[in-house]
C-alpha positions in Angstrom: -8.2 3.5 -24.0 -11.3 2.5 -25.1 -14.0 2.3 -23.1 -14.2 -0.8 -21.1 -17.1 -3.7 -20.0 -17.1 -5.0 -16.5 -15.6 -7.9 -17.8 -12.2 -6.1 -19.7 -12.2 -3.8 -16.2 -11.4 -6.1 -14.3 -9.0 -8.6 -16.4 -6.6 -5.5 -17.0 -6.8 -5.0 -13.0 -5.9 -8.7 -12.7 -8.9 -9.4 -10.5 -12.2 -11.6 -11.4 -16.1 -10.0 -12.3 -17.4 -10.7 -8.9 -14.6 -8.9 -7.0 -15.1 -5.5 -9.0 -19.2 -6.0 -8.6 -17.6 -6.4 -4.4 -15.8 -3.6 -4.6 -18.6 -1.2 -6.4 -21.1 -2.5 -2.8 -18.4 -1.9 -0.5 -18.3 2.2 -2.5 -14.3 1.7 -2.9 -15.9 1.4 -6.9 -18.5 4.0 -8.9 -21.4 2.3 -11.1 -20.9 4.2 -14.2 -24.2 4.8 -16.1 -25.7 2.9 -18.0 -29.1 1.7 -19.1 -28.3 -2.1 -18.8 -25.3 -3.8 -17.7 -23.9 -4.0 -21.1 -24.2 -0.5 -22.3 -22.0 0.5 -18.7 -19.2 1.1 -19.5 -16.0 1.9 -17.7 -12.8 3.7 -18.3 -8.7 4.6 -17.4 -10.2 6.2 -14.1 -11.9 3.2 -12.6 -8.9 1.3 -13.8 -7.0 3.3 -11.7 -9.4 3.1 -9.2 -9.0 -0.6 -9.5 -5.5 -0.6 -9.4 -5.4 1.5 -6.1 -7.4 -0.9 -3.6 -5.5 -4.1 -5.1 -2.5 -2.1 -4.3 -3.8 -0.7 -0.8 -4.7 -3.6 -0.1 -1.3 -6.0 -0.6 -0.3 -3.6 1.6 -2.2 -4.9 4.0 -5.1 -2.0 4.1 -8.7 -3.4 5.1 -11.2 -2.1 2.5 -12.8 0.2 5.5 -9.3 1.8 5.8 -9.0 1.7 1.4 -12.7 3.5 0.8 -10.8 6.0 3.9 -7.9 6.9 2.1 -10.0 7.2 -1.1 -11.6 9.6 0.7 -9.0 11.0 2.2 -7.4 11.4 -1.7 -9.9 13.7 -2.4 -8.8 16.1 0.1 -5.3 15.3 0.3 -5.4 14.7 4.0 -1.5 13.7 4.0 -1.6 14.5 8.1 -4.2 11.9 8.5 -2.7 9.7 5.1 0.4 9.9 7.7 -1.2 8.4 10.2 -2.5 6.1 8.7 0.8 4.3 7.3 2.3 4.8 10.3 -0.3 2.6 11.9 -0.3 0.3 8.8 3.5 -0.7 9.5 3.9 -0.3 13.5 1.0 -3.6 12.7 3.7 -5.0 10.3 6.1 -4.4 12.7 4.2 -6.4 15.5 3.7 -9.2 12.4 6.8 -9.7 11.4 7.7 -9.9 14.9 5.5 -12.1 15.7 6.5 -14.4 12.7 10.3 -14.5 13.1 9.9 -15.8 17.2 7.6 -18.2 15.7 10.4 -18.9 13.7 12.7 -19.0 15.8 10.7 -21.4 18.4 9.6 -24.0 14.9 13.9 -24.1 13.7 14.9 -25.0 18.2 12.6 -27.1 17.1 13.7 -29.0 14.6 17.4 -28.5 15.5 16.2 -30.9 18.6 14.6 -33.1 16.9 17.7 -33.8 14.7 19.1 -34.5 17.2 17.8 -38.0 17.9 17.6 -39.2 20.9 14.7 -41.6 23.0 11.6 -40.5 22.9 9.0 -38.6 21.0 9.7 -35.8 18.2 10.6 -32.9 19.8 8.1 -30.8 17.1 5.7 -33.7 17.2 5.6 -33.3 21.2 5.4 -29.9 21.5 1.9 -29.4 18.7 0.3 -32.0 21.3 
């Protein structure tokens, strides 16, 4: 792959140019050397890093956690990476449980609403 401009990197990574710049300001992506922005070029490694960041975000990691994962990758610290993954799984499990509880509650309200009857709709009354 030939060298890419920031717009090419952003397009290939499925993000906007400002997102690339934001990740650079956060220290997650390197700013390539060059005399001027027009002289700065990105390579396949930069694209891999950008995709890594997006995938880690999709897994629910924060930018700070992604920065830590990137640092861990340099030292191959598997125990800490595994610990972070387990913490993220626990957080996801808690979010799933909360969503399931909300779904069950809303399903009960919808069922009660469907029964009809006098008085206000149970769904509308529940949020009042």
